[in-house]
C-alpha positions in Angstrom: -6.6 -2.5 -19.8 -10.1 -3.6 -18.7 -9.2 -7.4 -18.8 -6.1 -6.7 -16.7 -8.3 -4.9 -14.1 -10.8 -7.7 -13.9 -7.7 -10.1 -13.8 -6.5 -8.5 -10.7 -9.8 -9.0 -8.9 -10.0 -12.5 -10.2 -6.5 -13.1 -8.5 -7.6 -11.5 -5.3 -10.8 -13.6 -5.1 -9.1 -16.9 -6.0 -6.3 -16.1 -3.5 -8.7 -15.8 -0.6 -10.7 -18.8 -1.6 -7.7 -21.1 -1.8 -6.5 -19.8 1.6 -9.9 -20.7 3.3 -9.9 -24.0 1.5 -6.5 -24.9 2.6 -6.3 -23.6 6.1 -10.0 -23.1 7.0 -10.5 -20.4 9.8 -7.5 -19.0 11.5 -7.7 -18.7 15.1 -5.4 -18.2 18.2 -6.1 -17.7 21.9 -8.0 -14.7 22.7 -5.2 -13.2 24.8 -2.6 -13.3 21.9 -4.9 -12.3 19.1 -4.4 -8.6 19.2 -0.9 -8.5 20.4 0.3 -10.6 17.5 -2.0 -9.2 14.9 -2.0 -12.5 13.0 -5.0 -14.5 14.3 -8.1 -14.1 12.0 -11.4 -15.6 13.3 -14.1 -17.2 11.0 -16.0 -14.0 11.0 -12.9 -12.1 9.9 -12.0 -14.3 7.0 -13.9 -12.8 4.0 -13.3 -13.2 0.3 -12.5 -10.1 -1.6 -15.9 -9.7 -3.2 -17.8 -10.1 0.1 -15.5 -7.6 1.8 -16.3 -4.8 -0.8 -19.7 -3.0 -0.4 -20.0 -2.9 -4.2 -17.5 -4.7 -6.2 -19.4 -3.8 -9.5 -19.0 -0.1 -8.9 -15.1 -0.4 -8.0 -14.8 -2.3 -11.3 -16.5 0.4 -13.1 -14.6 3.3 -11.6 -12.6 5.1 -14.5 -10.9 8.0 -12.6 -9.2 8.5 -9.3 -11.9 11.1 -8.4 -14.5 8.5 -9.0 -12.4 6.1 -6.9 -11.9 8.5 -4.1 -15.8 9.2 -3.9 -16.2 5.4 -3.7 -13.6 5.1 -0.9 -15.3 7.9 1.1 -18.3 5.4 1.2 -16.5 2.3 1.8 -17.1 1.4 5.5 -14.7 -1.6 4.9 -11.6 0.6 4.5 -12.0 1.9 8.0 -10.0 0.7 11.0 -11.3 0.3 14.5 -10.2 4.0 15.4 -13.6 6.0 15.1 -14.0 9.4 13.2 -10.9 9.1 11.0 -10.5 11.0 7.7 -9.9 9.2 4.4 -6.3 9.5 3.3 -6.7 8.7 -0.4 -3.4 9.6 -2.0 -1.9 12.7 -3.7 0.3 13.7 -6.5 0.5 13.3 -10.3 -2.4 11.1 -11.4 -0.3 10.1 -14.5 3.0 9.6 -12.4 5.7 7.2 -13.6 6.7 6.5 -10.0 4.3 5.6 -7.2 5.3 5.4 -3.4 3.3 3.2 -1.3 3.6 3.4 2.6 1.7 1.4 5.2 -0.8 3.4 6.8 -1.6 7.3 7.8 -0.4 8.6 11.0 -2.1 11.5 13.2 -1.0 14.4 11.0 -2.1 12.5 7.7 -5.5 11.9 9.3 -5.8 15.3 10.3 -4.9 16.8 6.8 -6.4 13.8 4.8 -3.1 13.7 2.9 -0.2 11.0 3.0 3.2 11.7 4.3 2.8 15.2 5.7 4.3 14.6 9.2 8.0 14.2 10.1 8.4 11.1 8.0 6.7 12.7 5.2 9.1 15.8 5.1 11.9 13.2 5.1 10.2 11.5 2.1 10.0 14.7 0.2 13.9 15.2 0.8 14.3 11.7 -0.5 12.4 12.3 -3.6 14.3 15.5 -4.2 17.6 13.9 -3.7 17.0 12.0 -7.2 15.7 15.2 -8.8 12.0 14.6 -8.6 9.3 16.5 -6.8 6.3 15.4 -5.0 4.2 16.8 -7.6 5.8 14.6 -10.1 5.1 11.3 -8.2 2.1 9.7 -6.6 1.9 8.8 -2.9 -0.5 6.4 -1.2 -0.7 3.8 1.3 -1.8 0.3 1.9 -4.5 1.4 4.3 -6.6 4.7 3.6 -7.6 5.3 7.2 -5.4 5.7 10.3 -5.1 2.6 12.7 -5.1 3.3 16.5 -1.9 4.0 18.1 0.0 3.8 14.8 0.2 0.2 15.0 0.9 -2.1 11.9 -2.1 -2.8 9.6 -3.9 -6.0 10.5 -4.0 -8.8 8.0 -7.8 -8.5 7.5 -7.4 -4.6 7.2 -4.9 -5.3 4.3 -7.3 -7.7 2.5 -10.1 -5.2 2.7 -7.9 -2.4 1.3 -6.1 -4.1 -1.2 -8.8 -4.1 -4.1 -9.1 -0.4 -3.8 -5.3 0.0 -3.8 -4.9 -2.2 -6.9 -7.5 -0.2 -8.7 -5.7 2.8 -7.8 -2.4 1.6 -9.1 -4.4 0.4 -12.3 -5.7 3.9 -13.0 -2.3 5.7 -12.3 -0.4 3.0 -14.2 3.1 3.7 -12.7 6.2 2.3 -14.4 7.8 2.0 -10.8 6.3 1.3 -7.4 8.4 2.0 -4.3 7.3 0.0 -1.2 8.1 2.1 1.8 8.7 -0.4 4.7 8.2 -3.9 5.4 4.6 -4.0 5.7 4.0 -2.3 2.3 6.6 -4.7 0.7 5.4 -7.8 2.2 1.8 -7.1 1.4 2.2 -6.2 -2.4 4.7 -9.0 -2.9 2.8 -11.6 -0.9 5.7 -12.7 1.2 7.2 -13.0 4.6 10.7 -12.4 3.6 12.5 -9.8 5.6 13.5 -6.2 4.4 17.2 -7.5 3.9 16.2 -10.0 1.3 13.7 -7.7 -0.7 16.0 -4.6 -1.0 18.6 -4.2 -3.6 16.7 -5.4 -6.7 13.5 -4.8 -8.8 10.6 -7.1 -8.4 8.0 -7.6 -11.2 4.5 -6.5 -9.9 1.7 -7.9 -12.1 4.2 -7.9 -15.1 3.7 -4.0 -15.5 5.6 -2.2 -12.9 9.2 -2.5 -11.5 8.6 -2.7 -7.8 11.5 -1.5 -5.5 11.8 -2.0 -1.6 13.2 0.6 0.7 13.0 1.6 4.3 9.9 3.7 5.6 11.0 7.3 6.4 9.6 6.9 10.0 12.2 3.9 10.3 15.0 6.2 8.9 14.2 8.8 11.7 14.7 5.9 14.4 17.7 4.5 12.7 19.7 7.1 10.8 22.3 4.6 9.8 19.8 3.1 7.2 19.7 6.3 5.2 22.8 5.1 3.3 20.8 2.0 2.0 17.8 3.9 1.2 19.9 6.4 -0.6 21.3 3.4 -2.6 17.7 2.1 -3.2 16.7 5.6 -4.8 19.9 5.9 -6.7 19.0 2.5 -8.4 15.5 3.8 -9.0 16.8 7.0 -10.8 19.2 4.9 -12.8 16.5 2.4 -13.9 14.1 5.4 -14.8 16.9 7.2 -16.7 17.6 4.1 -18.7 13.9 4.0 -19.8 13.0 7.5 -20.2 16.4 9.2 -20.8 
């Protein structure tokens, strides 16, 4: 287990180092930088080790409670919205299924829990539709602090948050990961493929978990027609789960 944990950190470090060597400092005109959310200046391009206050402490974390305490102190997990609460994650620490969204919203920030607003209530119904409860699964997000105006997480925010999320996944050891929404899916799969190309099949995630992509519950509230696709996705999850665990 320990070797696999350290391997993830090595992958993160190597990935960022390769990006810097190949592309150097990413930049774009100032007026486009925030609107597109893709421009990264030299100051923003950081390696995984440099972005984390105490990498050694993160490696030594043995429980979710210890990781939560470390996340409470981690300034790099915060967004540019001031005075937000940590939204660490909730559910069964030994869950076989882990749902990962994008970032907390206003209600999540207020309660310090993921998916407790309107989208969260719909997620609960989705989970219950395949005969699970929220208490049986684990729910988290790519970001652990709310971004302003519910915008998508920026690339540099995702980079800073990923090592903590990876450690969280390692501690839970889920057999299945369900990415809720485009940002979650593209971040964990390291791809720019659209949702339509990522849905409908299982992806291997670090050779340990079966990763499934489906729509974010908030997107379903805006586009009810997509609920059919989500139903198909979670039925696939239930069938695969039953084939393994009976």
